[in-house]
C-alpha positions as CSV (number, residue, x, y, z in Angstrom):
1,M,15.1,-7.7,-17.3
2,A,13.0,-4.7,-18.7
3,N,8.6,-5.8,-20.2
4,G,6.7,-3.3,-21.4
5,G,8.6,-0.4,-19.7
6,L,8.4,-2.7,-15.7
7,T,11.3,-3.9,-14.3
8,T,10.5,-7.6,-13.4
9,Q,11.3,-9.3,-9.9
10,T,12.1,-12.7,-11.2
11,S,11.3,-14.3,-14.6
12,L,7.2,-16.2,-14.2
13,A,6.5,-19.1,-15.9
14,P,3.6,-19.1,-17.8
15,G,0.1,-18.3,-16.1
16,A,2.3,-17.7,-13.1
17,A,1.2,-13.9,-12.4
18,D,-2.6,-14.5,-13.1
19,A,-1.8,-16.6,-9.5
20,L,0.2,-13.7,-8.3
21,P,-1.7,-10.9,-5.7
22,L,-2.5,-7.6,-8.0
23,V,-1.0,-5.7,-6.0
24,R,1.3,-6.9,-2.9
25,T,3.0,-4.3,0.0
26,E,5.6,-5.3,1.6
27,R,7.1,-3.8,4.8
28,L,5.1,-0.4,3.7
29,W,6.4,3.0,5.5
30,R,5.1,6.4,5.4
31,T,6.7,9.2,7.2
32,F,6.4,12.9,7.0
33,S,8.9,15.4,8.3
34,F,7.7,18.5,9.9
35,A,9.6,20.7,11.6
36,Q,8.3,19.7,15.1
37,G,9.4,16.5,13.9
38,E,8.1,13.3,12.3
39,I,4.0,11.6,11.6
40,E,4.5,7.6,10.9
41,V,1.6,7.0,8.9
42,L,1.9,3.6,7.5
43,K,4.4,1.5,9.2
44,N,5.8,-1.6,8.2
45,L,2.6,-2.5,6.6
46,D,1.5,-5.1,4.1
47,F,-1.2,-5.8,2.4
48,E,-2.5,-7.9,-1.1
49,L,-4.7,-7.5,-2.8
50,N,-6.2,-10.0,-5.8
51,P,-6.5,-9.4,-8.8
52,G,-10.1,-8.4,-9.8
53,E,-10.7,-7.4,-5.6
54,T,-13.0,-4.4,-4.2
55,V,-12.3,-3.1,-1.6
56,A,-13.0,-0.6,1.0
57,V,-10.6,1.4,3.3
58,V,-12.9,2.6,6.0
59,G,-12.6,4.3,9.2
60,P,-11.8,8.0,10.9
61,S,-10.2,10.4,9.0
62,G,-6.7,11.2,9.8
63,I,-5.5,7.3,10.1
64,G,-3.8,7.1,6.5
65,K,-6.5,6.3,4.1
66,S,-5.4,8.2,1.6
67,T,-1.5,7.8,2.2
68,L,-1.7,4.3,1.2
69,L,-4.2,5.1,-2.0
70,Q,-1.6,7.5,-2.9
71,V,1.7,5.3,-2.2
72,I,-0.2,2.2,-4.1
73,G,-1.2,4.1,-6.9
74,T,2.6,5.7,-7.5
75,L,1.6,9.1,-6.7
76,E,3.6,9.1,-3.4
77,R,7.0,6.8,-2.9
78,P,7.6,5.6,-0.4
79,S,9.6,5.7,3.1
80,A,10.9,2.3,3.1
81,G,9.7,-0.8,1.7
82,K,8.3,-2.0,-1.4
83,V,5.2,-2.3,-3.6
84,W,5.4,-4.6,-6.2
85,F,2.5,-4.9,-8.6
86,Q,2.1,-8.4,-11.0
87,G,5.3,-9.4,-9.2
88,Q,6.4,-6.3,-10.3
89,D,8.7,-3.6,-7.9
90,V,7.0,0.1,-8.7
91,F,9.5,1.6,-7.1
92,E,12.9,0.1,-9.1
93,M,11.3,2.3,-11.8
94,Q,12.4,5.9,-12.7
95,N,10.0,9.1,-12.7
96,A,9.4,9.1,-16.2
97,E,8.9,5.3,-16.9
98,L,6.7,5.4,-13.4
99,A,3.9,7.8,-15.2
100,A,3.8,5.1,-18.2
101,F,3.1,3.1,-16.1
102,R,0.6,4.8,-13.6
103,N,-1.5,5.9,-17.2
104,R,-2.2,2.1,-18.3
105,Q,-2.3,0.4,-15.6
106,I,-4.0,3.1,-12.9
107,G,-7.1,4.5,-13.0
108,F,-7.9,7.7,-9.7
109,V,-11.3,9.0,-9.0
110,F,-11.3,11.0,-6.4
111,Q,-14.1,12.8,-4.4
112,F,-13.5,16.6,-6.2
113,H,-12.9,15.5,-10.1
114,H,-10.8,17.6,-10.8
115,L,-11.4,17.6,-14.9
116,L,-10.8,20.2,-17.2
117,P,-14.4,22.7,-16.7
118,E,-13.7,24.7,-20.5
119,F,-13.0,20.9,-22.4
120,T,-16.1,19.1,-23.2
121,A,-17.0,15.6,-21.6
122,I,-15.2,13.9,-24.6
123,E,-12.0,15.6,-24.2
124,N,-11.9,15.3,-20.2
125,A,-12.1,11.1,-20.8
126,M,-10.0,10.7,-23.7
127,M,-6.9,12.4,-22.1
128,P,-5.5,9.5,-20.1
129,A,-5.3,7.5,-23.2
130,Y,-4.1,10.9,-25.6
131,I,-1.4,11.3,-23.0
132,G,-0.4,7.4,-23.8
133,G,0.0,8.0,-26.6
134,Q,-2.1,7.2,-28.6
135,P,-3.5,8.9,-31.7
136,R,-6.1,10.9,-31.2
137,A,-8.8,9.6,-32.7
138,N,-8.4,5.9,-30.6
139,A,-8.3,7.8,-28.1
140,L,-11.5,9.2,-28.8
141,A,-13.2,6.3,-30.2
142,S,-12.3,4.8,-26.4
143,A,-13.8,7.8,-24.5
144,E,-17.1,7.6,-26.3
145,E,-17.5,3.7,-25.8
146,I,-16.3,4.7,-21.9
147,L,-19.1,7.4,-21.3
148,V,-21.7,5.7,-23.3
149,R,-21.4,3.0,-20.7
150,V,-21.7,5.0,-18.0
151,G,-24.7,6.5,-19.5
152,L,-23.5,9.9,-21.3
153,A,-24.6,9.1,-24.6
154,E,-26.3,12.3,-25.0
155,R,-23.2,14.7,-23.5
156,L,-20.2,13.5,-25.2
157,H,-19.6,17.4,-26.6
158,Q,-21.2,19.1,-23.6
159,R,-18.4,21.3,-21.5
160,V,-18.4,19.6,-18.2
161,S,-18.7,23.1,-16.6
162,K,-22.1,22.3,-17.9
163,L,-22.8,19.2,-16.9
164,S,-24.6,18.2,-12.9
165,G,-22.6,16.9,-10.4
166,G,-22.9,13.5,-11.2
167,E,-22.8,14.0,-14.3
168,Q,-19.0,15.5,-14.1
169,Q,-18.1,12.4,-12.0
170,R,-19.5,10.1,-13.5
171,V,-17.1,12.0,-16.8
172,A,-14.3,12.1,-13.7
173,L,-14.7,7.4,-13.9
174,A,-14.5,7.8,-17.6
175,R,-11.2,9.5,-17.8
176,A,-10.2,6.4,-15.0
177,L,-11.3,3.8,-16.8
178,V,-10.7,5.4,-21.2
179,C,-7.1,3.1,-20.7
180,K,-8.6,-0.2,-19.3
181,P,-6.3,0.0,-16.3
182,A,-5.9,-3.3,-14.2
183,L,-6.7,-1.1,-10.6
184,L,-8.8,1.2,-10.0
185,L,-8.2,3.7,-7.5
186,A,-11.3,6.0,-5.4
187,D,-10.6,7.9,-2.5
188,E,-14.1,8.7,-1.7
189,P,-15.3,9.1,-5.0
190,T,-19.4,9.8,-4.4
191,G,-17.7,12.8,-0.9
192,N,-19.6,15.3,-3.1
193,L,-22.7,14.4,-4.9
194,D,-26.2,13.3,-2.8
195,E,-27.4,10.1,-2.0
196,A,-29.4,9.7,-5.5
197,N,-26.4,10.5,-7.6
198,S,-24.2,8.5,-5.0
199,E,-26.2,5.7,-5.5
200,R,-26.2,5.5,-9.1
201,V,-21.9,5.9,-9.1
202,H,-22.2,2.8,-6.0
203,A,-24.5,0.5,-8.7
204,L,-21.9,1.6,-11.9
205,L,-18.6,1.5,-9.9
206,M,-19.9,-2.2,-8.8
207,T,-21.3,-3.4,-12.6
208,L,-18.0,-1.9,-13.9
209,N,-16.1,-4.3,-12.1
210,Q,-18.0,-7.2,-13.1
211,E,-18.0,-6.7,-16.3
212,M,-14.4,-5.4,-16.6
213,G,-12.6,-7.7,-14.6
214,M,-11.3,-4.6,-12.8
215,T,-9.5,-4.2,-8.8
216,M,-11.1,-1.8,-7.4
217,L,-9.5,-0.4,-3.4
218,T,-12.0,2.4,-1.9
219,V,-10.8,4.4,0.9
220,T,-15.0,5.8,1.6
221,H,-17.0,7.2,4.8
222,N,-20.5,5.7,3.0
223,A,-21.5,2.9,4.8
224,V,-23.3,1.5,2.1
225,L,-20.5,1.8,-0.8
226,A,-18.1,0.1,1.7
227,S,-21.2,-2.6,2.4
228,Y,-20.8,-3.6,-1.8
229,M,-17.2,-4.6,-1.3
230,S,-16.1,-8.0,-1.1
231,R,-13.6,-6.4,1.8
232,R,-13.3,-4.0,4.4
233,V,-10.4,-3.2,5.9
234,S,-9.1,0.1,8.1
235,L,-6.0,0.9,9.8
236,R,-4.4,0.3,13.2
237,D,-1.2,2.0,14.3
238,G,-0.4,2.6,10.7
239,R,-1.0,-1.2,9.6
240,I,-4.3,-2.8,7.9
241,V,-6.3,-4.3,9.9
242,E,-9.3,-6.7,8.8
243,M,-13.0,-5.6,8.8
244,D,-15.9,-8.0,10.0
């Protein structure tokens, strides 16, 4: 049965969705094929992410951290296995339906902010809402609200090419949050920032998690950012390992 563009796994009793993990992966595999053979990055991986939880994925480069984020974020389809979002199998959707789901439910922040340099802060931040079908005036209002919240009230109409690195990353964060997604995925969100700006972004992420109740999954090499999270996990032989 269709439910707001999602394919429902089962009929849920009122309030039952609140008891479900926000995200659950089931026997997840991601294999990459090359001329020399195949590389299995994720192997029979099971993982749960609960509503409002903050989780850091840590560990050395090359163990599959970003691949896990890409699959959970539905930017890549798994080679096998399932990803459930609030009890619904997201990869049963067709591509257009999946893109609409991703726009509504998931925000992304990357190490490289991928902003449009010729556009202003507010124009960049409004894009997901506008692309998602909100009227331009509504999208602008939502973008202004979140930009003010991240401390950029005086920079709304400044082209992002004129902003500092820390300001640009806050615009990227505002863009990720403009649709008020249930899940924020961040891949090395402070990797290109100096220590002072990193600390500001760390504190902002945790404050927004508390205020908005958003769930956060962050890939990071930054021990300070990881320490702020309620859980820390890593990957070993393609599977999740809980850290102390």
